[in-house]
N, C-alpha and C positions, 0 to 999 in steps of 0.2 A: 335530516338536518343535524347539525352539530349542536350539542349542548355546550353550555359554558365551560364545563370541565374538559371537554374534548378539544377546545380551542388551545389549551395549554400544551397538548401533545403535539410534538413536531418531529418530522423526519427530515434529516439533513441529506440532501443529494448534491454531490459535487456538480459544478457547472460543466457541461459538456459543450464542446464546440468542434471546429474542424480539426483541432489538435489533440482532442481527447476522445476516447471511446471506452465503452465498458467491455471487459474481457471476461468471459465465463469459461470455465473448463472443469472437467471431471478429473479429480485427483484422489489418490489414496489418502485415507484418514491420517496416516502417519506423516505424510507430507504436509497436510493441512495443519496438524498439530505443531509440527516443526516451524512452519511459517508463523503461526500464532505465538510460539515461544520467542522467536526472534523479534516479532512485533512488540511483545510485552517488554523486552529489553529496551527497545527503542522508546516505548512509552515512558518507561521509568527514567530514561535519560532526558527526555523532553520535559517531563514534569519537574525535574530537578535543575533544569538549565534556566538561568535567569532570562535569557533572550526569548525562549519559546514558551515559557510557562504561561498558561492561560490563553494562548493565541489560537489553539485548535479547539474546536467545539467538543466538549466532553462526550457528547453522544456519538461523535463521529471519529474519535481518536483511534480506536482499534482498527477501523477500516482504513484510515489514513496511514497508519503504521504498517499494516499488512501490505498495502499498495507500495509503500516506500521500500520495504524489504524485497518484495517481488521485483520491482523495477531495478533495484540494485543488483540482484542476482542475475537477471537477464542481461543487464548492461555489461556486467563482468563476463558472463558467458560469451556474449557476442564479441566483446573486445578480445578475449582469448582466442576465439575462433578466427577472427581477422588476423591476429598475429601468427597463428599457425599457418594460415593460407599464405601470408606474406613470406614466411620463412620456408615454405614448401610449395613453391608455385607448380602448377601442372606442367608435366614435361611432354 
């Protein structure tokens, strides 16, 4: 059973539905550290932005920012790949 002090401890888990899934992958430590550095920059911008300040749960902000950075990197990668394919159709 939980003691009273344990009731304060919370783990924030993003809501998953048909549109969201968890993605796990094995990556080099350098890549992980680079993602985290980029995420820290996003965190600093969020913390100082009047619209977003306080909206993201502090215990979950790093995971949210890493996810944001990774999603943007992949979106840009796929966008560029689509443009390359459009400019160079198979012959």
